[in-house]
N, C-alpha and C positions, 0 to 999 in steps of 0.2 A: 309792613308785617315783618319783614325780615328772613322769611323762609319761603321757600318755593314748594308748593304741596303738589303732589302727584294726584289729582281727585280722583282718577281712574283706578287709582289702586287703594283708596279708602274703604274700608270692609269693616264689619262690625268686630270690634276689639274686645277680647274677653279676658277676664281675670286668668292669671296674675300680671298682664301686661304692665310695664311700668307707668306709661300715660296715665292710666287710671287712678294712680296713687299719687299724682302731682298736681298741684294747684295751676290751673289753665291760665295762659297769659291774655290779656285785653288785646281785643282785636284793634290795630291802630288805623286800619282804613278800610273802608268798606269798599270794595270793588268788584270786578267781574271775578276773580278768584273766589272772592268770599260767597259770591252768589252762586257758583258752581259747587262749591262746598255745602251749601244750605240745600241745595237741591239734591245732592248725592245724598246728604244725611238723612234728607226727607224719604228717599229711596229706600236706604238701609232699613229707617223705622218701619215703613210700609212692608217691606219683604219679610221682615223679622216679627211682623204682627205686634209691634209696640205702639205706646201711645206718645212716646216723647224718646229723644236721644240727644246725647249732648256730643259736642266735637271729640272729646276724649275717647268717646265710646267709638269714633271713626278712625280714631288713631291719631287725632291731630290736637295739639296740647293749646286749644283757643279757647275764650269765653263766649261759646255760641251755643244754642240749644234750640231744638225745634220740638212743638208739641202739636198732638192732634187727638183729643180726648175720644175720638171716635175710630182714630187709627188709619185715616183717609189722607191721602195727598192733598185733596182739594180742600181740605180744612185745617191742614197744616199752618202753622205760624212760626215766624222766625223771630227768635230774641238774641239780640247781640249786645255783648257786655252787659248782661241783665244784674239787676240789684233786686235782692226781695225783702219784703217786711211781712213777717208773720204775725197773726192775731188771732184772737178768740180762742175757743176752747180747743182741747186736743182730744184725738180719736185714735184708736188703733184699729187699723186694717191691714190684712194680708197684702204683701207687696212683693213683686219679683223684679227681676232686671235681667234686660237682655245680655248684660255684660258678666252674668253670674246664672247661667241657664241650670234650670232644675232645682234653684233655692227659692223658696218661698218662705217669709216670715212675716209675723205682725209687726209692723213698725208703727211708732206712735208721732203723729205729726198734726200740725196746727190745722183746723178746719179751715180758716182763712189766710189767704196769702195775695199779696200786692206784689207786682213786678213792675219795675220800670227798666225799659232797654231801648234799643234802637232797631228799626228795621232795615230792609236791604236798600233802602233809599237814603240811610242816614237820619232819618227821622226819629225824633226821641217820641215815646208813647208810654203809657202805664196802662195796666189791666190789673183788675181784682179777680181772683178766682177763689171758688169754695169748692168744698168736696174733692172730687177725683181730679178737677182742672188746678186746684191749691197744692193737692199732692204731688202731681205731676211737676209743678213749679219747683217745690221744694226738692223732688228726688232729683230732677236734673241740676238744679243749682248744686246739690251734693256733689256730683260729678265733676263740675268745673271748681269745687273746693279740693277735689282729690279724694272724695269720700264715696263709699259703695254702701249698699245697705248692710252689708255683713259687719260694718264699722258702727252701726247701730244697734246691732244684735246684743242681745242679754248674754250672761254666760251660758244659759241652759240652751239657748237659741244656737249658739256658736259650737256648743259641744254636738248639736244635732246635725250642723252643717259641716261638720269636720271632715267627714268622709267624702263629701261631694267637692268640697273645696281642694282636698288633695288631688282628686281624680282631675280637676281643672289644671292644678299645677303641674301634674304628671303629663298630660296633653300639650303643654305647653312646647 
């Protein structure tokens, strides 16, 4: 992997943290450290009342995310080095982001999404999602690409969020 992570120091990372705007690096080796990171990410997601969390949101620039559409640790699933394929019609739904607290906007995404990834044992798997699950896959994948929902805002949405984004920057 090339870097030593201090899992205990992993916490919810908020805009404008630099790691959120960078493309995450692939996980080179799935080991106990990656397992500990995944467990900590699930804790952060549950504590923050989210349904997904990408490693950059925990301050770690690696290609791993967790999703649990009901927000529970029991139903959380880990996706390592995921690739997604979107399909079907698009729909607009309100979205928020744990890394952009207090900012919500209508985001246009595909209704269907397939993800191929590895699990914590290093086994490859594929999963199809629709509705909220497909949206969560796309949202978390965006994080791995260095994108936040604000990067998908229309000009009007950006103007509406400007004050809150400034507050988040000032708090940094």
